[in-house]
C-alpha angles and dihedrals in degrees: 000000000000142000130204114210089345097309131103107232116224090231138063121277092255090062098052118104108214125203133197109286096023116136122215122199118196118192142158114248145142110248116215141171090284092050128246129324120284115265124221123235120196121204130181111243095184139325102320099358128098140186123212124204134185115228124201126211090275093054094253110152130211131172110276098237110198095018119145124215115223114209108199111319100305113043128069127189122195117226133220110220088344097305133104144150112236100191124228113345106164110191095355123118122231123213134174120231130186129169112263094013132099108254118255135253115276123248129189 
């Protein structure tokens, strides 16, 4: 499966015309009648705080209620309505995870 700029194109990857600045997300998933699984998008809210969103096949975002932020490989921080501050994490990547969703991008 893949998404371009958060949306699942209705064509195969060889038919998509990419432009400078486009983002492509490749992921493994089982596609069904309702489409693919929601993907997670992580955004920095401020210094050490992040917001996680779920994104459907049409690129529509909603807060990722129940998501957990993983800081490096050892620390997890629960979110409230998809947002949380993780504290200092110099050099460690932060990702959002949520059961049934494709994990998010990683931010430093």
